[in-house]
N, C-alpha and C positions, 0 to 999 in steps of 0.2 A: 303671050306677050305679056310679061311679071311685071308687075308695080313694084318700088321700092320708096319705102316711108322713112325719110334719115329725120334722126332730128338728136339735139348736142345735149350733152352736161351741162351742167350750170353751178356757180358759185356763188350762193347767196352772203346778206349782211354785208360784206367789205369791212368791216368794223362796224360802226355804230348804225348802219341803216338797216337795225334788227327787224325781220320778217317786212322787207320792203322795196328794196334791193336787192338785184341780182343780174348776173353777166353769163350772156353762155360762152362756152370756151371748147375746147379743142381733142373731146373726147365724144365719141358718137355713138346710137345705138340704129340699127337699120334692120326693118322689119320688111322682107320680100314677100308678098301676097303672093301664092300658088295659086289659089283658085275655093270656087266653092265648095266644102265638105260634109259628110250626113252629119260631122259634128266641132265642133272647135278643136283645131288641133294646131300646136305651139312646140316647134319642135326648136331647141336651142339648148345650149351648156352652160346655163347658168345654176349655181348650186341652189336648191331651195327656193328655186321658184318654180310656180304650176306650167304643166304642161297642157292644159284645161280651159274651161269657162272661167275659171276662177283666175286665169293670170289678169295679172292690173290694166296690159293693155286692152283685151278681152271686155274686165267690169268696162274700161273709161269708154268703149266703143258705144257699148249696150247702154251706158248712160245718154250720151247723143244721140242715139238712134237703138231705143229697144228692139225693133222690126229688121235690125241686120242680120241677112243670114250667114251661118254659120260659115268658116275660113279656114284652108289650112294655112298656117303662115310658120316662116322661117326666119329665126329671129339672133339676133348677132349683137355683140356688144362689147364694147370696150370702157365701159362707165362703172368702175368698182361701185356693190351695194353697201348702204349702209357708211358711206364715208364721209358724208357731208357735198356731193358733187352733183345734187339731183338726179339719181337712180329713177326713182320713183316718178318725177316731175318727164323726165322723156318717154318713159312706157304710157303714162298718161296722155302727154302732148302725140305719141303714134296713135294711139285709140281713138283719138277726135279724129284725126285728120283720115285715119282708116275707115272709118262710118262716113266720113263729111266725104272722101273718095268715091265710096262703093254707093252710096246711097244720092250722091248729087243734090246733097244739102246744101254746095255754096256758102258755106258761111264765110263771114267776114272776119280776119285778123283777131280783132275784137270780139266778134262771137266767141272765137274759141279761145281765146283769153279766159272771158266769163264763166264757160265749161270748166277747163280746167281751174279755174280758183277756187269754183265750188266746190270742186274734188279735192281739191289739195287742201283748202281749208285762209291759203293769204296767196299772193303773187308772186313774192320774190323768186323763186322756180322758175314754176310754169311759162310767169311771161316773157322771161327772154327765151326759155327755149323756142316758146310760139313767135315770138320777133325776130329775134337776134337780136344783138348787142348789150348796151345797158340798160337796165329799165327801173323805174321808182313804180309805187304802184299801193294803192290803201283799199279799203273799201269802205267808199261812203255810201249812206242810206242800203238802197239793195242792191248794190250792184260795187263791182271793182273798179276804179279810174286806174290808168296804166300813163307812162310820159315817158318817153324813152329818150335819153341822156347821150351825150355826143359819145362817139368810138373813143374808147379806153385804149391810145398809142401805143403800149406798153406789153411786152410781153410776160407771159406768167410761167413759172414754177411752181409746180404744187407736190408737196409730199404727204403721200399718201402710206398713211400708218398701216402696220398687217394688221390692225386690229380693228374691228369696226366699233362705231359706237352708236348706238339706236339715235333716236329726237327722243322719243321717250323719254332716254334716261338722262338725256345732253338737256333737257328742258326738267328735267326734279331737282337740279342742282340750282336753278335760277331761286331766285326771291319771288316771293308770292305778293309781295307789294313793295311799293317803294314812296320816300317822302315826295311832298310835292315840290321841293324843293333839286328832290336826286332828278325827277323826271325832266322839272323841267331845262338840269344843267345838260339831261344826258338826249333832251328833244334839242337844244340850242347845237350841241356838238352835229347831230345830223342834218340839222336843217345847214348848218355853216356847211357840212361837207358835201351835201346835194347841190347847193352854190355854186361852190369849187369847180364841181363835177362840170358843173352847167356852163361854166363861165374859161374852163379847161384850165385852171389854176391847181395843176397839177402837182406842185409842191406842197400847197398847201392841204389839195387832199388827201396826200399822203403821208401828212404832220397829225390828220383828225381822223385818220382808217384806223390810227394806231389809238386812239383816244374813246375809245368805247367802253361807255359804265353798265351799259343794259345789260351784256352776257360775258362777252369776256370774260373777265375779270371771275367768274363765279367758273365756268369750264374748263379754265388751263388747268384746274387740278385732273382732269381729266384727259388732257391733251399734254402732259409734263413737254415733249419736243415746242408747242409752240414760243415759250421766252427762248429756246437757244435757237430758236432757227430765225426767232425778230434778230437779236444779236448777230449771228454770223449776216444775215441780210443788213443791217445796217453798215456793217463793216465793208459788206463786199458792193456798197452804193446803191440800193434798191430804195424805193420809191415808199413801198410800204410793207409787213407783214400782217398776214390776219386768219382769223380760222372759215375756214370755210363753209358755208350752212351749221350746223350742228356738231362738225366736227367728222370724225379725225386728221380731216386733211387741211393739212395748213400753206393756206396757196399765199405767195410773193411775189409783188407787181416788181418789174423791174426795163430795165432798158436791155434789148436784146445781146450786143454786145456784150453787155455784162453778165448774162446768165450763166453761160459755159465756169465761169472761174466761180461764182456762186455754187452750182452745183459741185465741183471740188471741192469745194470748204465745207460740204457739209459731210460729204465720202469724210473726208479729212478729221471729221467730229465725228467720225463711228453713229453716223445717219444712216442707216443701214437700210431702208424700206424703201416702197415703191417710189422715185422720183421720176416726173413728167415734166420737160418742156414743153408748156401750151403757151397758143395762142386767144385772146377775145374772139369769136364767131359772129362775125356780121349775120349771114341771114338764119333766118328760122330756119322751121319745120321743110323740106325740102320733099318733091313728090318724084322719084325717077322712073322712066318707061324704058325698059330695054326688053 
């Protein structure tokens, strides 16, 4: 009998929720545990990713349980790398769950989020990947606090550009400082955005999702498709369009029945890179025995 660990992609920020809000979305990484091995072996066809002990899945597992015995793993994933869809968080969450299952750690969901957030540095991607749904979180004192928000009842359309955009490069364009007035204004937008999500006032949430001042105005130069897709989305009746994580993916929140026409409009506008029709995901990390 083999064990399969399944983790989802995630979309962070959702506009003004910089480094603090994320949502699990329907692209997946699967790790099949084939059994013990003399050394760590990770079979996959992902470009530039290690097949040995320095694979992020293994490193995360060993941070969780340093005495974890080596395993033979088979990994498949349709989550694109370095595109702002939480590919690293899906690997980290899988590694934590691998350690949890093999060593019988009986970690709670919050303990898994704590481990993952310590590895990632913030909870915006790792928390929804572990917990599922829409999550807001922050670092307080010496731990990470997270709150699950109501499930977002909309479809998603991800425009996944052909070029990668590293988090390092995407962060490099951000200002090192903001004035007190700018910071207060940005925080007010983010606070009202979270409140509107909690109250399920999605029209207001959609307006605020496109009002970020913390990162999107600076990163737009790196992702020139954002403005064009947002304009097409507004014409198609979308709720909002935002830069997913650090980019380069542009995510549009839209009613399911409007999504096909929106995708057609993107194609008509010569936006020809990968387009995925997705859904928010309610379930967090899954363990399947087969």
